[in-house]
C-alpha positions as CSV (number, residue, x, y, z in Angstrom):
1,M,72.0,183.5,134.2
2,A,73.4,186.8,135.3
3,L,74.7,189.9,133.6
4,K,77.7,191.8,135.0
5,I,77.3,195.5,135.3
6,S,80.2,197.7,136.2
7,E,79.7,200.2,139.0
8,G,83.0,202.0,139.2
9,A,85.6,199.5,140.3
10,R,83.0,197.0,141.6
11,M,81.0,194.5,139.5
12,R,77.6,193.4,140.5
13,H,75.4,190.6,139.1
14,V,72.0,191.4,137.7
15,P,69.8,188.3,137.3
16,I,68.2,187.8,133.8
17,S,64.9,186.0,134.3
18,R,63.4,183.6,131.8
19,V,60.6,186.2,131.3
20,N,63.1,188.8,130.2
21,I,64.7,186.3,127.7
22,S,61.3,185.3,126.4
23,Q,60.3,189.0,125.9
24,L,63.6,189.6,124.1
25,I,63.1,186.6,121.8
26,A,59.4,187.6,121.1
27,S,60.5,191.1,120.3
28,A,63.2,189.9,117.9
29,V,60.7,187.5,116.1
30,A,58.2,190.3,115.8
31,A,60.8,192.6,114.3
32,V,61.8,190.0,111.7
33,L,58.3,189.2,110.8
34,S,57.3,192.8,110.4
35,A,60.3,193.8,108.2
36,P,58.9,192.4,104.9
37,T,55.6,194.2,105.6
38,L,57.3,197.5,106.1
39,A,59.5,197.0,103.1
40,S,56.6,196.2,100.8
41,A,54.9,199.5,101.7
42,N,56.6,201.4,98.9
43,P,54.1,203.4,96.9
44,P,54.4,203.9,93.2
45,A,56.9,206.6,92.1
46,P,55.2,209.9,91.7
47,A,54.5,211.0,88.1
48,P,57.4,213.1,86.8
49,N,56.9,216.7,85.9
50,F,57.9,216.1,82.3
51,E,56.1,214.3,79.5
52,A,57.0,210.7,80.2
53,E,56.5,207.1,79.2
54,K,57.1,203.8,81.0
55,C,60.2,202.0,79.8
56,Y,60.5,198.3,80.7
57,G,63.8,196.4,80.9
58,I,66.3,199.2,81.7
59,N,66.0,199.5,85.5
60,L,68.7,199.0,88.0
61,R,68.2,196.5,90.9
62,G,65.9,198.1,93.5
63,R,65.5,201.3,91.3
64,N,62.3,200.6,89.4
65,D,59.4,203.1,89.4
66,C,56.6,200.5,89.9
67,A,55.1,197.0,89.5
68,A,56.2,193.9,87.8
69,P,53.3,191.4,87.7
70,G,54.2,188.2,89.4
71,A,57.4,189.6,90.8
72,H,56.8,192.6,93.1
73,S,54.2,195.2,93.7
74,C,55.8,198.6,93.5
75,A,58.7,201.1,93.5
76,G,62.2,200.1,94.5
77,E,61.4,196.4,94.8
78,S,63.0,194.8,91.7
79,Q,65.5,192.2,92.6
80,I,67.4,192.2,89.3
81,S,68.7,194.9,86.9
82,N,67.2,195.1,83.5
83,D,64.0,193.3,84.7
84,P,61.8,192.8,81.7
85,K,58.7,193.3,83.8
86,S,59.8,196.4,85.8
87,W,59.7,199.9,84.4
88,I,61.0,203.4,85.0
89,Y,59.8,206.7,83.8
90,V,61.8,208.2,80.9
91,P,61.1,211.2,78.7
92,A,58.5,210.5,76.1
93,G,59.9,209.0,72.9
94,T,63.3,207.9,74.3
95,C,62.6,204.4,75.6
96,T,63.0,202.6,72.2
97,K,66.3,204.5,71.7
98,I,67.8,202.9,74.9
99,A,69.4,199.4,74.5
100,G,67.0,196.9,76.0
101,G,64.2,199.4,76.4
102,S,60.6,198.6,75.6
103,T,57.3,200.4,76.1
104,K,55.6,197.1,76.8
105,P,56.6,194.5,79.4
106,K,58.6,191.6,78.0
107,S,57.7,188.0,78.8
């Protein structure tokens, strides 16, 4: 197999060895396998600078502040909106006033 490289008006063939292809494939596989590890490295959201409470069931997809037991481990990982096990910080006393909001995880 050869790769054509332009040199002005002339083209020249550069051989691609099996080793180069193997290295390329190994690099691609390593990148794909490491992506979930890097994505799951999200820390919990920092505590807000206001008096807050955790409110479950009102998050947007990928916009939760932390864990949902059995689903994901931390911030930004929820796969669905209004996840009954994911929470976000809201000002204290407002969660139960929000449609679908609960101060405890729902089953």
